[in-house]
C-alpha positions in Angstrom: 161.9 -120.5 88.2 165.4 -121.9 88.6 166.0 -125.5 87.5 168.4 -127.5 89.7 171.5 -129.0 88.2 169.8 -132.4 88.4 167.2 -131.4 85.9 168.2 -131.7 82.2 167.2 -128.4 80.4 165.3 -130.3 77.7 163.2 -132.1 80.3 162.4 -128.8 82.0 161.4 -127.1 78.7 159.3 -130.1 77.5 157.4 -130.1 80.7 156.9 -126.4 80.8 156.0 -125.9 77.1 154.1 -129.0 76.4 152.4 -129.8 79.7 152.2 -126.9 82.2 151.7 -123.9 80.0 149.1 -125.2 77.6 146.9 -126.4 80.5 146.8 -122.9 81.8 146.2 -121.3 78.4 143.2 -123.6 77.9 141.4 -121.8 80.7 139.1 -119.2 79.3 140.2 -116.5 81.8 143.9 -116.9 81.2 144.5 -114.5 78.4 148.1 -115.1 77.7 151.3 -116.6 79.0 155.0 -115.8 78.3 158.3 -117.2 79.4 161.2 -114.8 79.8 164.9 -115.5 80.4 167.2 -113.2 82.4 169.9 -111.7 80.2 172.5 -111.2 82.9 173.6 -114.8 83.1 173.9 -114.5 86.8 171.6 -117.3 87.8 170.8 -118.8 91.2 167.9 -119.8 93.4 167.6 -116.3 94.6 168.0 -114.9 91.0 166.2 -117.4 88.8 167.1 -117.7 85.2 163.4 -117.9 84.0 160.3 -115.9 84.7 156.8 -116.7 83.5 154.1 -114.1 83.3 150.3 -114.8 82.9 147.6 -112.2 82.5 144.3 -113.4 84.0 140.9 -111.8 84.4 140.5 -112.1 88.1 142.6 -113.5 91.0 139.5 -115.2 92.3 139.8 -117.8 89.5 143.0 -119.0 91.2 141.0 -120.1 94.2 138.4 -122.1 92.3 138.5 -125.9 91.5 138.9 -125.3 87.8 142.5 -124.1 88.6 143.4 -125.7 91.9 142.7 -129.2 90.5 145.5 -128.7 88.0 147.9 -128.6 90.9 147.1 -131.8 92.6 146.2 -135.5 91.9 144.6 -137.0 89.9 144.8 -134.2 87.3 148.4 -133.1 88.0 150.8 -135.5 86.2 153.5 -137.5 87.8 155.9 -135.8 85.4 155.0 -132.4 86.8 155.4 -133.6 90.4 158.8 -135.1 89.6 159.9 -132.1 87.6 158.8 -129.5 90.2 160.9 -131.2 92.9 163.9 -130.2 90.8 162.9 -126.5 90.4 163.1 -123.6 92.8 159.9 -121.7 92.3 158.9 -118.2 93.5 155.2 -117.7 92.8 153.8 -114.2 93.2 150.4 -112.8 92.5 149.8 -109.1 91.6 146.7 -107.0 90.9 146.8 -104.5 88.1 147.1 -100.8 89.0 147.7 -98.9 85.8 149.4 -98.9 82.4 150.9 -96.8 79.6 151.1 -98.0 76.0 153.2 -96.7 73.2 152.4 -96.5 69.5 154.8 -99.3 68.8 153.3 -101.7 71.3 152.2 -105.1 70.0 150.2 -107.7 71.7 152.6 -110.6 71.5 149.9 -113.1 72.1 148.3 -112.2 68.7 149.4 -114.7 66.1 150.6 -112.1 63.7 153.3 -111.2 66.2 154.6 -114.7 66.7 158.4 -114.6 66.5 158.6 -110.9 67.6 161.2 -110.2 70.3 160.6 -108.3 73.5 162.7 -107.1 76.4 161.1 -106.9 79.9 162.5 -104.8 82.7 160.9 -106.0 86.0 161.3 -103.5 88.9 160.0 -104.6 92.3 159.7 -101.9 95.0 159.0 -102.0 98.8 158.2 -98.8 100.5 158.9 -97.2 103.8 156.0 -97.1 106.3 153.5 -94.3 105.9 150.2 -93.8 104.3 151.5 -91.0 102.0 154.2 -93.3 100.5 151.9 -95.1 98.0 150.4 -91.8 96.8 153.9 -90.3 96.3 154.9 -93.4 94.3 151.8 -93.0 92.1 152.5 -89.3 91.5 156.1 -90.0 90.6 155.3 -92.7 88.1 152.5 -90.7 86.5 153.9 -87.2 86.5 157.6 -87.9 85.8 159.1 -91.4 85.7 156.9 -93.0 83.0 156.8 -89.8 80.8 160.6 -89.8 80.8 160.8 -93.6 80.1 158.5 -93.1 77.1 161.3 -91.0 75.5 163.7 -94.0 75.7 164.1 -95.5 72.2 162.2 -98.8 71.9 159.9 -98.2 74.8 156.6 -100.1 74.2 154.6 -100.3 77.4 154.8 -99.9 81.2 152.4 -101.6 83.6 152.1 -101.2 87.4 150.9 -103.9 89.8 150.6 -104.4 93.5 150.7 -107.5 95.6 147.4 -109.3 95.4 145.2 -110.1 98.4 146.0 -113.8 97.8 149.6 -113.2 98.8 148.7 -110.7 101.5 146.5 -113.3 103.2 149.5 -115.6 103.2 151.4 -113.1 105.2 153.6 -111.8 102.3 154.6 -108.1 102.4 153.1 -105.6 100.0 155.3 -104.7 97.1 154.9 -102.7 93.9 155.9 -104.3 90.6 156.5 -102.4 87.3 157.0 -104.2 84.1 158.6 -102.1 81.4 158.6 -103.5 77.9 161.0 -102.5 75.1 161.8 -103.5 71.6 164.9 -105.8 71.3 166.8 -102.8 69.9 166.4 -100.1 72.5 167.9 -97.3 74.4 168.3 -98.9 77.8 171.4 -97.4 79.4 171.4 -94.6 76.9 171.1 -90.9 77.5 167.3 -90.8 77.6 167.3 -93.6 80.1 170.0 -91.9 82.2 167.9 -88.8 82.1 164.8 -90.7 83.3 166.7 -92.2 86.3 168.8 -89.3 87.5 166.3 -86.5 88.3 166.1 -84.8 91.7 162.7 -86.3 92.2 164.0 -89.8 91.4 166.8 -89.3 94.0 164.3 -88.2 96.6 162.1 -91.2 95.9 164.9 -93.6 96.6 165.8 -91.6 99.7 162.5 -91.2 101.5 159.9 -93.4 99.8 161.4 -96.5 98.3 163.0 -98.8 100.9 164.2 -101.6 98.6 164.5 -102.1 94.9 165.0 -105.2 92.8 165.6 -104.9 89.1 166.1 -107.5 86.4 166.1 -107.4 82.6 164.7 -110.3 80.6 164.4 -111.4 77.0 161.2 -113.1 75.7 161.9 -116.8 75.6 158.7 -118.6 74.6 155.0 -117.7 74.1 152.5 -120.2 75.4 149.4 -121.2 73.4 146.5 -123.6 74.3 148.1 -126.4 72.4 151.4 -128.3 72.9 153.9 -127.6 70.1 157.5 -127.7 71.4 159.3 -130.3 69.2 162.7 -128.8 70.0 162.9 -130.1 73.5 161.6 -133.5 72.3 164.6 -133.8 70.0 167.1 -133.8 72.8 168.3 -137.3 73.9 168.0 -136.2 77.5 164.3 -135.7 77.3 162.4 -138.5 79.2 160.6 -141.1 77.2 157.0 -141.2 75.9 154.6 -139.5 78.2 150.8 -139.4 78.3 148.8 -136.8 80.2 146.5 -138.0 83.0 143.4 -137.4 80.9 144.9 -139.4 78.1 144.5 -136.6 75.6 148.1 -135.5 75.2 151.1 -137.7 74.3 154.6 -136.6 73.6 157.1 -138.9 71.9 160.8 -137.8 71.9 162.8 -138.5 68.8 164.9 -141.1 70.7 161.8 -143.0 71.7 160.1 -142.8 68.3 159.9 -145.4 65.5 161.0 -142.6 63.2 163.9 -140.3 63.8 161.7 -137.2 64.6 159.6 -136.3 67.6 155.8 -136.1 67.7 153.1 -134.5 69.8 149.5 -135.9 70.0 147.1 -133.5 71.6 144.0 -131.4 70.9 142.5 -128.0 70.7 139.0 -126.8 71.6 137.4 -124.6 69.1 135.4 -121.4 70.1 132.2 -123.4 69.8 133.4 -126.2 72.1 134.5 -128.9 69.6 137.6 -130.9 70.6 139.9 -131.5 67.6 142.7 -134.0 68.1 145.9 -133.4 66.2 149.4 -134.8 65.6 152.3 -132.4 65.1 155.6 -134.1 64.1 158.8 -133.6 62.2 161.4 -130.9 62.3 162.6 -129.7 65.7 162.9 -126.2 64.5 160.0 -123.9 65.8 160.3 -122.0 62.5 160.3 -125.0 60.2 157.6 -124.8 57.4 154.4 -126.6 58.2 152.3 -128.9 55.9 148.8 -129.5 57.1 147.2 -132.8 56.0 143.4 -133.0 56.0 141.3 -136.1 55.8 138.2 -137.0 53.9 134.9 -137.5 55.6 134.4 -140.7 57.7 138.1 -141.4 58.4 140.8 -140.3 60.9 144.3 -138.9 60.6 145.8 -142.3 60.2 145.1 -142.2 56.5 148.4 -140.3 56.4 150.4 -143.0 58.3 152.3 -144.1 55.2 152.6 -140.8 53.5 154.1 -138.8 56.4 157.1 -140.9 57.3 158.1 -141.1 53.6 157.6 -137.4 53.2 159.8 -136.7 56.1 162.5 -139.1 54.9 162.7 -137.5 51.4 162.7 -134.0 52.8 165.2 -134.8 55.6 162.6 -133.8 58.2 162.8 -130.2 57.1 159.1 -129.8 57.6 156.6 -130.1 60.5 153.5 -132.0 59.5 150.1 -131.3 61.2 147.2 -133.7 60.8 144.0 -133.7 62.7 140.6 -135.3 63.0 137.9 -133.1 61.5 134.7 -132.2 63.5 132.2 -135.0 62.9 134.8 -137.8 63.5 133.4 -138.0 67.0 130.1 -136.9 68.5 129.7 -133.2 68.8 128.7 -131.1 71.8 125.4 -129.2 71.9 127.3 -125.9 71.6 128.8 -126.8 68.2 128.0 -124.8 65.1 125.2 -126.3 63.0 125.0 -126.9 60.1 128.6 -127.7 59.4 129.8 -126.1 56.2 133.0 -125.9 54.3 133.5 -122.5 55.9 133.1 -124.0 59.4 135.8 -126.6 58.6 138.1 -123.9 57.1 137.7 -121.9 60.4 138.8 -125.0 62.3 142.0 -125.1 60.3 142.7 -121.5 61.3 141.8 -122.2 64.9 144.4 -125.0 64.9 147.1 -122.7 63.4 146.3 -120.0 66.0 146.4 -122.5 68.9 149.7 -123.8 67.7 151.0 -120.3 67.0 151.7 -121.1 63.4 151.5 -118.0 61.2 151.5 -119.7 57.8 151.3 -123.2 56.4 151.0 -125.2 53.2 148.0 -127.6 53.1 147.1 -130.9 51.4 143.6 -132.4 51.7 141.6 -135.1 50.1 137.9 -135.4 49.2 136.1 -133.2 51.7 139.5 -132.2 53.0 140.5 -131.3 49.4 137.5 -128.9 49.2 138.4 -127.4 52.6 142.0 -127.0 51.5 140.9 -125.1 48.4 138.5 -122.9 50.3 141.0 -122.2 53.1 143.6 -121.1 50.6 141.0 -118.9 48.8 139.6 -117.4 52.0 142.8 -117.1 54.1 145.6 -116.6 51.6 147.8 -115.0 54.2 147.7 -118.1 56.3 147.5 -121.0 53.8 150.2 -120.1 51.3 150.2 -123.2 49.1 147.6 -125.9 48.4 147.5 -129.4 47.1 143.8 -130.3 46.7 143.1 -134.0 46.0 140.1 -136.0 44.6 137.5 -133.3 45.1 135.2 -130.9 43.2 135.1 -127.1 42.7 131.3 -127.4 42.8 129.2 -129.7 45.0 127.7 -132.3 42.8 123.9 -131.8 42.7 123.4 -135.5 43.5 125.3 -135.3 46.8 122.4 -134.8 49.2 120.6 -137.8 47.7 123.6 -140.0 47.6 124.8 -139.2 51.1 121.3 -139.4 52.4 121.0 -143.0 51.2 124.4 -143.8 52.8 123.1 -142.4 56.1 120.0 -144.6 55.8 122.3 -147.7 55.5 124.1 -146.7 58.7 120.8 -145.9 60.5 119.4 -149.3 59.5 122.4 -151.2 60.9 122.3 -149.2 64.1 125.7 -150.4 65.4 126.6 -149.1 68.8 129.8 -149.0 70.9 130.0 -150.4 74.4 129.4 -146.9 75.7 126.1 -146.8 73.8 127.1 -144.4 71.0 125.8 -145.2 67.6 128.5 -145.5 65.0 128.5 -145.8 61.2 128.9 -149.6 61.1 130.5 -152.2 58.9 127.9 -152.3 56.1 128.4 -148.7 54.9 132.1 -149.1 55.7 132.4 -152.0 53.2 130.4 -150.1 50.6 132.6 -147.0 51.1 136.0 -148.7 50.8 134.9 -150.6 47.7 134.1 -147.2 46.1 137.3 -145.6 47.3 140.0 -148.1 46.3 140.9 -149.7 43.0 140.4 -153.4 42.6 144.2 -154.1 42.2 144.9 -152.6 45.7 142.8 -155.4 47.3 145.2 -157.9 45.7 148.3 -156.1 47.0 149.6 -157.6 50.3 151.2 -154.3 51.3 148.2 -152.1 50.5 145.4 -154.5 51.8 146.1 -153.8 55.5 145.8 -150.1 54.9 142.4 -150.6 53.3 141.3 -152.6 56.3 142.5 -149.8 58.6 140.4 -147.3 56.6 137.4 -149.6 56.7 137.8 -149.8 60.5 137.9 -146.0 60.7 134.7 -145.7 58.7 133.0 -148.3 60.8 133.8 -146.5 64.1 133.0 -143.0 63.0 130.3 -141.4 65.1 127.0 -141.7 63.3 125.7 -138.4 64.6 129.0 -136.8 63.8 128.8 -138.1 60.3 125.2 -136.9 59.9 126.3 -133.4 61.0 129.5 -133.2 58.9 128.1 -134.6 55.7 126.1 -131.4 55.3 129.4 -129.7 54.2 129.3 -131.7 51.0 125.8 -130.6 50.0 126.4 -127.1 48.8 129.5 -125.2 47.8 130.9 -123.5 44.7 134.5 -122.2 44.5 134.6 -121.5 40.8 134.3 -117.7 40.8 136.8 -117.3 43.6 139.3 -119.7 42.0 139.6 -117.3 39.0 141.3 -114.6 41.1 143.6 -116.9 43.1 147.2 -115.6 43.1 148.8 -118.1 45.4 150.6 -121.4 44.8 148.5 -124.5 44.1 148.3 -127.9 42.4 145.7 -130.6 42.1 146.1 -134.4 42.5 143.7 -137.2 41.7 143.7 -141.0 41.6 143.4 -142.3 38.0 140.8 -144.8 39.2 138.6 -142.2 40.9 135.6 -142.2 38.6 135.0 -139.0 36.7 137.3 -136.9 38.9 140.4 -137.1 36.6 138.4 -135.3 33.9 136.6 -132.8 36.1 139.7 -132.0 38.1 141.6 -131.1 34.9 139.0 -128.4 34.4 139.6 -127.3 38.1 143.3 -127.1 37.4 142.7 -124.9 34.4 140.3 -122.7 36.4 142.6 -121.9 39.4 144.2 -118.6 38.8 146.0 -118.7 35.4 146.0 -122.5 35.5 148.0 -125.0 37.6 149.3 -128.5 37.3 147.1 -131.7 37.8 148.9 -134.8 38.9 147.1 -138.1 38.0 148.3 -141.0 40.2 148.0 -144.4 38.4 146.9 -147.4 40.5 145.0 -145.2 43.0 141.4 -144.4 43.6 139.9 -141.8 46.0 142.7 -141.9 48.6 146.0 -141.8 46.7 148.0 -141.1 49.9 146.9 -144.6 51.1 147.4 -146.5 47.9 150.4 -144.7 46.5 151.9 -142.7 49.4 155.5 -142.6 48.0 154.4 -141.1 44.7 152.1 -138.6 46.4 154.9 -137.6 48.8 157.4 -137.1 45.9 155.0 -134.9 44.1 154.2 -132.8 47.2 157.9 -132.4 47.9 158.6 -131.3 44.3 155.7 -128.8 44.4 156.7 -127.3 47.8 
């Protein structure tokens, strides 16, 4: 791809990284996607600056509606149509022929390799006529050329491809593509490479077999995932304004169009069992900035962090990226979803989010059910969740939970409130009971806090009843106490002073995590301190991190 001068680079990258790429990576048969940038700085329409490479299961998928619908209305966005008009595109399809893999090869799509560099040498060959030419090319690659390239320092992998039937049907000529991959520090141009490209057989190939050769060297520029995550391009003032996808599920807000001074992406992932999890990623423009995950309690959505997050970013100078999401059970669940939902299920969802967003490690704060998941995720995946702030929760599921939550379900069942679409939701009766339990009396008399309480009440009211019924099971049975003893990571606990017996029980939790950690008690707060006292919670989290 070669952007025209009329297309601002930030707009090009925002479209490619946050719109085009993720929609392809969400397809089950699209295994990976990478963007490369030519390192010769000799860019033109005939020698494009950027190259994208996707590995897919079968070329037939590209002829099916699941893919072709992405390239036309109403699915294709107006942004994509407008952007594509300003890009010179050379699309080519190839079928796999063979490959050679070195001991140092790493699958760059694997999350543990995020941030690794890679150099790609793309060599395209067209052959002289003759049935024997293809066989001679194969023998040369297998018997001499690749074995010699394997001796070049930094060589990782070579793959061979041939023009696919899709392009041949369109009248394109057959060509043979080789993709040679090397570590960033390599011996390209060195004595081993010279030896591989200066043999008598090599000279004979270019004299009698290979009619034309095109060669270009590229550096890895960006690795796609199935979720939009590029805040860097959204921080450029030349990026277009707020954009929403045609399905309404993804929204990008550039920094210059935001009420804050940082960009935000609202989108979703789909878990392996088919559950759609909406998220908001916002904050620092740096793709390597540390990440703080914020996890909700049951029955609410990620807006409980609306006051906490802007203040947290303001006091940390937007050094962090924050990631909040709606847990499974906020909305109705597909038939394919895992049942019953457990703390382990919800912890796996956290890791699925990190994987989709290509985030290797993160800190995490969670409250109530989210606090239990935060603790379990850090205990279970210490290489991914490297610091925890667990709020207003328990190390052991209270034995009365099944009965108490069962009675609350009965309240919602009895009200039977439904949306216009016919979905049964939790309803206002249980919502009123819930917020009265969650917030201290003084907060209802505070003009600044009262609207936040009303927003939480609305969130509880509109929660899917069936989603609630499924997700509340996670609160019925868990016990982290034994695993907590051996925890060696960083952690703290936080609780609202007005949250019943939890200030006392969480002091015991703090003493039982590893060698003992701090417990922060927030005065003037109940079960959701980040709603009632967001500034104090943010200051504490900043100090801990």
